[in-house]
C-alpha positions as CSV (number, residue, x, y, z in Angstrom):
1,M,-133.3,6.8,-77.6
2,E,-133.1,4.6,-74.5
3,M,-135.2,5.9,-71.6
4,E,-133.3,6.4,-68.3
5,I,-134.5,4.2,-65.5
6,D,-134.6,5.7,-62.0
7,L,-134.2,3.0,-59.4
8,T,-133.2,5.3,-56.5
9,P,-134.5,4.0,-53.2
10,K,-137.3,6.0,-51.6
11,L,-138.9,6.4,-48.2
12,S,-142.7,6.3,-47.7
13,K,-144.8,9.3,-47.1
14,K,-147.7,9.7,-44.7
15,V,-151.1,9.4,-46.4
16,Y,-153.4,9.8,-43.3
17,S,-153.2,9.4,-39.6
18,G,-155.3,9.3,-36.4
19,D,-154.9,9.0,-32.7
20,G,-154.2,5.3,-33.1
21,G,-151.5,5.4,-35.8
22,A,-150.7,6.3,-39.4
23,Y,-150.8,4.9,-42.9
24,Y,-147.9,5.5,-45.3
25,A,-147.4,4.8,-49.0
26,W,-144.7,5.0,-51.6
27,C,-145.7,7.3,-54.5
28,P,-145.4,6.2,-58.1
29,N,-144.6,9.8,-59.1
30,E,-141.4,9.6,-57.0
31,L,-140.7,5.9,-57.7
32,P,-141.7,5.5,-61.4
33,M,-140.9,1.8,-61.4
34,L,-144.0,1.2,-59.2
35,R,-146.2,2.3,-62.0
36,Q,-144.2,0.6,-64.7
37,G,-144.1,-2.6,-62.7
38,N,-147.7,-2.4,-61.5
39,I,-146.5,-2.6,-57.9
40,G,-148.1,-1.0,-54.9
41,A,-146.3,-0.5,-51.6
42,A,-147.6,0.9,-48.3
43,K,-147.1,0.6,-44.5
44,L,-149.4,0.7,-41.6
45,V,-148.2,1.7,-38.1
46,L,-150.5,1.3,-35.1
47,E,-149.9,2.6,-31.6
48,K,-151.2,0.9,-28.5
49,N,-155.0,0.4,-28.9
50,G,-154.8,1.5,-32.5
51,F,-157.4,0.0,-34.7
52,A,-157.4,0.1,-38.5
53,L,-161.0,0.2,-39.6
54,P,-162.4,-2.6,-41.8
55,Q,-161.6,-2.0,-45.5
56,Y,-161.0,-3.8,-48.7
57,S,-158.6,-3.1,-51.6
58,D,-158.5,-3.2,-55.3
59,S,-155.3,-5.1,-55.3
60,A,-153.9,-8.4,-54.2
61,K,-151.3,-7.9,-51.5
62,V,-148.6,-9.7,-49.5
63,V,-148.6,-8.5,-45.9
64,Y,-145.4,-8.7,-43.8
65,V,-145.3,-7.8,-40.1
66,L,-142.2,-5.7,-39.6
67,Q,-142.5,-5.1,-35.8
68,G,-144.7,-5.8,-32.8
69,N,-147.6,-8.1,-32.1
70,G,-151.3,-7.6,-32.9
71,V,-154.5,-9.1,-34.2
72,A,-155.7,-9.3,-37.8
73,G,-159.2,-9.8,-39.0
74,I,-159.6,-11.3,-42.5
75,I,-163.0,-11.9,-44.2
76,L,-162.9,-13.8,-47.5
77,P,-165.9,-13.3,-49.7
78,E,-168.9,-15.1,-48.3
79,K,-166.8,-16.7,-45.6
80,E,-166.5,-16.3,-41.8
81,E,-164.2,-13.9,-40.1
82,K,-160.8,-15.2,-39.5
83,V,-159.0,-13.7,-36.5
84,L,-155.3,-14.2,-36.4
85,A,-152.7,-13.4,-33.7
86,I,-149.8,-11.8,-35.7
87,K,-146.2,-11.0,-34.8
88,K,-143.0,-9.9,-36.3
89,G,-142.0,-12.0,-39.3
90,D,-145.5,-13.1,-40.2
91,A,-146.4,-13.1,-43.9
92,I,-150.0,-13.3,-45.2
93,A,-151.2,-13.4,-48.8
94,L,-154.4,-11.4,-49.4
95,P,-156.4,-11.7,-52.6
96,F,-158.0,-8.4,-53.9
97,G,-161.4,-7.7,-52.5
98,V,-160.7,-9.3,-49.1
99,T,-161.9,-7.2,-46.1
100,T,-159.4,-6.8,-43.3
101,W,-159.0,-5.0,-40.0
102,W,-155.9,-4.6,-37.8
103,Y,-155.6,-4.0,-34.0
104,N,-152.7,-3.4,-31.6
105,K,-153.2,-3.9,-27.9
106,D,-149.5,-3.9,-26.9
107,D,-147.3,-1.0,-25.9
108,T,-144.9,-1.7,-28.8
109,E,-145.8,-0.2,-32.2
110,L,-147.3,-2.7,-34.7
111,A,-145.8,-2.0,-38.1
112,I,-147.1,-3.8,-41.2
113,L,-145.8,-3.7,-44.8
114,F,-148.0,-4.2,-47.8
115,L,-146.6,-5.1,-51.2
116,G,-148.8,-6.1,-54.1
117,D,-150.0,-6.3,-57.7
118,T,-151.9,-3.2,-58.9
119,S,-152.4,-4.4,-62.5
120,K,-156.2,-4.9,-61.8
121,G,-156.4,-1.8,-59.6
122,H,-157.8,1.7,-60.3
123,K,-154.3,3.3,-60.3
124,S,-151.2,1.6,-61.5
125,G,-148.5,1.7,-58.8
126,S,-150.9,2.6,-56.0
127,F,-153.4,0.7,-53.8
128,T,-156.9,2.1,-53.7
129,D,-158.6,1.1,-50.4
130,F,-162.3,1.3,-49.6
131,C,-163.3,1.8,-45.9
132,L,-166.5,0.3,-44.7
133,T,-166.9,2.7,-41.8
134,G,-165.6,6.1,-40.7
135,S,-165.8,9.6,-42.0
136,N,-164.8,8.3,-45.5
137,G,-166.7,5.0,-45.3
138,I,-168.6,3.7,-48.3
139,F,-172.0,4.2,-46.7
140,T,-171.5,7.9,-46.1
141,G,-172.0,8.3,-49.8
142,F,-175.4,6.7,-49.9
143,S,-178.5,8.6,-48.9
144,T,-180.2,7.6,-45.7
145,E,-183.1,6.2,-47.6
146,F,-180.8,3.8,-49.5
147,V,-179.0,2.7,-46.3
148,C,-182.4,2.1,-44.5
149,R,-183.5,-0.1,-47.4
150,A,-180.3,-2.0,-47.6
151,W,-180.0,-2.7,-43.9
152,D,-183.7,-2.8,-43.1
153,L,-183.4,-0.1,-40.4
154,D,-185.3,2.9,-39.3
155,E,-183.8,6.3,-40.3
156,S,-182.5,7.2,-36.8
157,T,-180.6,3.9,-36.4
158,A,-179.2,4.1,-39.9
159,K,-177.9,7.7,-39.3
160,T,-176.3,6.6,-36.0
161,L,-174.5,3.7,-37.6
162,V,-173.2,5.8,-40.6
163,G,-172.4,9.0,-38.7
164,S,-171.0,7.9,-35.3
165,Q,-167.5,7.0,-36.3
166,S,-165.7,10.3,-37.0
167,G,-162.3,8.7,-37.5
168,K,-160.8,8.2,-40.9
169,G,-159.1,4.8,-41.5
170,I,-157.4,4.6,-38.1
171,V,-158.8,5.2,-34.6
172,K,-157.7,4.6,-31.1
173,L,-160.0,2.4,-29.0
174,A,-160.6,3.0,-25.3
175,A,-158.4,1.0,-23.0
176,G,-160.1,-2.3,-22.1
177,T,-162.1,-2.5,-25.3
178,K,-163.0,-6.1,-25.9
179,M,-162.0,-7.3,-29.4
180,P,-162.3,-10.8,-30.9
181,E,-159.9,-13.3,-29.5
182,P,-157.5,-14.9,-32.1
183,K,-157.9,-18.5,-32.9
184,A,-154.9,-20.8,-33.6
185,E,-156.8,-22.7,-36.3
186,H,-157.4,-19.5,-38.2
187,Y,-153.6,-18.8,-38.3
188,K,-152.8,-22.1,-39.8
189,G,-152.9,-22.0,-43.6
190,M,-153.3,-18.3,-43.8
191,A,-150.0,-17.0,-42.3
192,L,-146.3,-18.1,-42.2
193,N,-143.7,-16.7,-39.9
194,C,-140.5,-16.1,-41.9
195,E,-138.4,-16.1,-38.8
196,E,-139.6,-19.5,-37.7
197,A,-140.0,-21.2,-41.1
198,P,-137.5,-23.8,-42.4
199,L,-134.6,-22.0,-44.1
200,D,-134.1,-22.4,-47.8
201,V,-130.6,-21.0,-47.5
202,D,-128.4,-20.6,-44.3
203,I,-124.9,-19.4,-44.8
204,K,-122.9,-19.0,-41.6
205,G,-121.7,-15.5,-41.3
206,G,-123.4,-14.6,-44.6
207,G,-127.2,-14.7,-44.3
208,K,-130.4,-16.6,-44.5
209,V,-133.3,-16.9,-46.9
210,V,-136.9,-18.1,-46.6
211,V,-138.8,-18.4,-49.9
212,L,-142.5,-17.9,-49.4
213,N,-143.8,-18.6,-52.9
214,T,-143.0,-20.1,-55.9
215,K,-139.3,-7.2,-61.6
216,T,-138.6,-7.8,-57.7
217,C,-139.5,-5.2,-55.1
218,H,-137.1,-4.9,-52.2
219,W,-137.8,-3.3,-48.8
220,S,-135.0,-2.7,-46.4
221,G,-136.1,-3.5,-42.8
222,R,-133.0,-3.2,-40.6
223,G,-129.5,-2.1,-40.9
224,S,-127.9,-0.7,-44.0
225,G,-125.7,-1.7,-46.9
226,R,-124.6,-0.9,-50.5
227,V,-126.6,-2.0,-53.5
228,Q,-125.7,-2.2,-57.2
229,V,-128.0,-3.1,-60.0
230,V,-126.8,-3.8,-63.6
231,G,-129.0,-3.9,-66.6
232,V,-128.8,-4.0,-70.4
233,D,-125.4,-3.8,-72.0
234,G,-123.6,-4.1,-68.6
235,K,-124.8,-0.7,-67.6
236,R,-124.9,0.0,-63.9
237,V,-128.3,1.6,-63.4
238,L,-128.1,1.9,-59.6
239,E,-125.4,2.3,-57.0
240,T,-126.4,3.5,-53.6
241,T,-126.6,2.9,-49.9
242,V,-129.9,1.6,-48.6
243,K,-131.2,2.1,-45.1
244,A,-134.1,0.9,-43.0
245,G,-137.4,2.0,-44.7
246,N,-136.0,2.3,-48.2
247,L,-137.9,0.7,-51.1
248,F,-136.5,0.0,-54.5
249,I,-137.5,-2.1,-57.5
250,V,-135.3,-4.2,-59.8
251,P,-136.6,-4.7,-63.3
252,R,-137.0,-8.3,-64.6
253,F,-133.7,-9.9,-65.7
254,F,-131.6,-7.1,-64.2
255,V,-129.0,-8.3,-61.7
256,V,-128.7,-7.1,-58.2
257,S,-126.0,-7.4,-55.5
258,K,-126.0,-6.2,-52.0
259,I,-123.1,-5.8,-49.5
260,S,-124.2,-5.2,-45.9
261,D,-122.6,-2.7,-43.5
262,A,-121.1,-3.9,-40.3
263,D,-124.5,-3.9,-38.5
264,G,-126.0,-6.3,-41.1
265,L,-128.9,-5.8,-43.4
266,D,-132.4,-7.4,-43.4
267,W,-134.8,-7.0,-46.3
268,F,-138.1,-8.3,-47.6
269,S,-138.7,-8.9,-51.3
270,I,-141.7,-9.7,-53.4
271,I,-141.4,-11.2,-56.9
272,T,-144.2,-10.3,-59.3
273,T,-143.7,-13.3,-61.6
274,P,-146.0,-16.2,-60.6
275,N,-143.5,-18.9,-61.2
276,P,-140.1,-17.2,-61.1
277,I,-136.8,-18.8,-62.2
278,F,-133.8,-17.6,-60.3
279,T,-130.4,-17.5,-62.0
280,H,-127.4,-16.9,-59.7
281,L,-124.2,-15.4,-61.0
282,A,-122.1,-16.2,-58.0
283,G,-121.9,-19.1,-55.5
284,R,-122.3,-22.9,-55.6
285,T,-125.5,-22.8,-57.6
286,S,-124.4,-20.1,-60.1
287,V,-124.4,-20.6,-63.8
288,W,-120.6,-20.5,-63.8
289,K,-120.3,-23.8,-62.0
290,A,-122.4,-25.5,-64.7
291,L,-120.3,-24.2,-67.6
292,S,-117.4,-26.4,-68.8
293,P,-113.9,-25.1,-68.4
294,Q,-113.4,-24.7,-72.1
295,V,-116.4,-22.5,-72.4
296,L,-115.3,-20.4,-69.5
297,Q,-111.9,-20.0,-70.9
298,A,-113.2,-19.0,-74.3
299,S,-115.9,-16.7,-72.9
300,F,-113.5,-14.8,-70.6
301,N,-110.6,-15.1,-73.1
302,V,-108.3,-16.3,-70.3
303,G,-106.0,-19.2,-69.9
304,A,-106.6,-22.4,-67.9
305,D,-104.8,-21.1,-64.8
306,V,-107.1,-18.1,-64.4
307,E,-110.2,-20.2,-65.2
308,Q,-109.2,-22.8,-62.6
309,K,-108.6,-20.2,-60.0
310,F,-112.1,-18.7,-60.7
311,S,-113.8,-22.1,-60.7
312,S,-112.2,-23.2,-57.4
313,K,-113.9,-20.4,-55.5
314,R,-117.4,-20.3,-53.9
315,K,-117.9,-24.0,-54.1
316,A,-119.7,-24.3,-50.8
317,E,-121.5,-20.9,-50.4
318,E,-124.9,-20.2,-52.0
319,I,-126.4,-16.8,-52.5
320,F,-124.9,-15.2,-49.4
321,F,-121.2,-14.9,-48.7
322,P,-119.6,-14.1,-45.3
323,P,-117.4,-11.0,-45.0
324,P,-113.7,-11.4,-46.0
325,N,-111.5,-12.8,-43.3
326,S,-109.9,-9.8,-41.7
327,N,-106.8,-11.9,-40.5
């Protein structure tokens, strides 16, 4: 008996929050494809002066800045701290085990999306993060004796370091707090702005694509639209309207199509296959344009007139198609 696949888009839920912002995640219990696909998805929102305390994760992630401007601190194992100025559209690849912190000094909220591979993590479909400081920091679990020995400190100083930060995960810093200044050379090679990068596809009136890297996870960032996904035996497994904040997953080899509403639709996708091959079923680069007329006629069981009409369409457009002419 074939198992039903639930691809219904879901919204994230708040995991924890502080005066400086909140951390949200998509739950694999509500979105089973997260667990089946070993995909984690979460979102960090920082208010003005919000500071996400240093932490590391059990999973490799792709970071995408959804909104605002801020500062990111990234510490690769046994390397110096990299301090990056980040803004809307920035994407950063983070290996698992990397320590990061995030800070927002602007009035506008800083919103950051995390999508990644949980196959090597503690829980399939979820990120497990380890805070270095705060009320749930790693060192709160060690006895004072062990902390003193590890850091070569007296007991009083060790207790002060471990116990002074009462916040959990996210705190709000006092106005005027001095934080490290970003360095332009740190940004280069670590981040790419999708809104400024050369376009891989640009269809006038249709849409634009930037490919960052060589089962697909889609996150809807702005606007709304209709989505259909078709799988095995031509069965439509999803038909719904997606809105900003929705997350849905398309299993490998399934086919997805989106039609935006009048206000447009932006989305961010992550492909979990290291070297994916894309096959398009519409447009100039689709498989249809490569098949010979005779094969098309035999496959569709139609005459040459119908095949020629079909083949004459979508010769210029690729991936995205403008809305039908209303005239």
